[in-house]
C-alpha positions as CSV (number, residue, x, y, z in Angstrom):
1,M,-131.1,71.1,-179.7
2,A,-133.7,71.4,-182.6
3,K,-133.2,71.1,-186.2
4,V,-134.5,73.5,-188.2
5,N,-134.7,74.4,-192.1
6,L,-132.6,77.6,-192.8
7,G,-132.3,78.4,-196.4
8,G,-132.6,74.8,-197.8
9,Y,-130.3,73.6,-195.0
10,E,-131.2,71.4,-192.0
11,V,-129.0,73.0,-189.2
12,E,-129.0,72.4,-185.3
13,V,-130.1,75.5,-183.4
14,D,-130.4,76.2,-179.6
15,E,-133.4,77.6,-177.9
16,D,-132.8,80.9,-178.9
17,G,-132.0,79.8,-182.7
18,F,-128.2,80.2,-182.5
19,I,-126.5,77.5,-185.1
20,Q,-124.6,75.0,-182.7
21,D,-121.9,74.5,-185.5
22,P,-120.3,77.8,-187.1
23,N,-119.1,75.6,-189.6
24,V,-122.1,74.8,-191.2
25,W,-123.0,78.8,-191.9
26,N,-123.2,79.8,-195.3
27,E,-124.9,83.1,-196.8
28,K,-128.4,81.2,-197.8
29,I,-128.5,80.3,-194.1
30,A,-127.7,83.9,-192.8
31,E,-130.1,85.3,-194.8
32,A,-132.9,82.9,-193.5
33,L,-131.6,84.0,-189.8
34,A,-131.6,87.9,-191.0
35,A,-135.3,87.2,-191.9
36,T,-135.8,85.8,-188.2
37,E,-134.4,88.9,-186.8
38,D,-136.5,91.8,-188.8
39,V,-133.6,92.1,-191.3
40,P,-135.7,91.5,-194.2
41,K,-132.8,92.0,-197.0
42,M,-128.9,91.8,-196.2
43,T,-127.1,94.9,-197.8
44,E,-123.6,95.0,-198.2
45,E,-123.4,97.1,-194.8
46,H,-124.9,93.9,-193.0
47,W,-122.6,91.6,-194.8
48,K,-119.6,93.9,-193.6
49,V,-120.6,93.5,-190.2
50,V,-121.3,89.7,-190.6
51,R,-117.9,89.1,-192.4
52,Y,-116.2,90.9,-189.5
53,L,-117.8,88.9,-186.9
54,R,-116.9,85.4,-188.5
55,D,-113.7,86.5,-189.2
56,Y,-112.8,87.8,-185.4
57,Y,-114.8,84.6,-184.2
58,Q,-112.4,82.4,-186.6
59,K,-109.0,84.1,-185.0
60,Y,-110.3,84.3,-181.5
61,N,-113.0,81.6,-180.6
62,I,-115.3,84.4,-179.2
63,A,-117.4,87.5,-180.2
64,P,-115.7,91.0,-180.3
65,M,-116.9,93.7,-177.9
66,I,-119.4,95.9,-179.1
67,R,-116.8,99.0,-179.1
68,K,-114.6,97.0,-181.0
69,L,-117.2,96.0,-183.6
70,C,-118.0,99.6,-183.8
71,K,-114.7,100.7,-184.3
72,D,-113.4,98.3,-186.6
73,T,-116.4,98.3,-189.0
74,Q,-117.1,102.0,-188.8
75,V,-120.6,101.3,-187.9
76,D,-121.7,103.7,-185.2
77,L,-123.8,102.0,-182.4
78,K,-127.0,103.5,-183.3
79,H,-126.5,102.4,-186.8
80,M,-125.5,99.0,-185.9
81,Y,-129.2,98.5,-184.1
82,E,-130.8,100.2,-187.2
83,L,-128.9,97.4,-189.0
84,F,-129.8,94.7,-186.7
85,P,-132.8,95.7,-184.5
86,S,-132.7,92.9,-182.0
87,G,-128.9,94.3,-181.6
88,P,-125.1,93.3,-182.3
89,A,-125.0,90.1,-180.0
90,K,-128.6,88.5,-180.7
91,G,-129.1,89.8,-184.2
92,A,-125.7,90.1,-185.8
93,C,-124.0,86.9,-183.9
94,K,-126.9,85.1,-185.0
95,I,-127.0,86.1,-188.4
96,A,-123.1,85.6,-188.6
97,G,-123.8,81.9,-187.2
98,L,-121.9,82.2,-184.1
99,P,-122.8,80.6,-180.8
100,K,-124.9,82.7,-178.7
101,P,-122.7,85.4,-176.9
102,T,-122.0,85.0,-173.1
103,G,-120.9,88.4,-172.4
104,C,-121.6,91.8,-173.8
105,V,-120.5,92.0,-177.5
């Protein structure tokens, strides 16, 4: 595992850039991760998805399925990919500080 500087914090990440400890995550780290995922500026819509992902992960210790994510955030799949060009699993989960999803998120 490598350590990188994200938003002024030294954070351990895997080979794909996913944070290894979700507890070190904060909004400055999220903004730094967003820049690596072609999200130049986090909008309130981005934050709504990221906060939902974090809350869900904290409750269930897993990322939600994509249908649930879209339904609960009221962001349709097409718009989800506009917000997170690399997708909800790679982009949104990474920005939210979650471990790399193992299934289809």
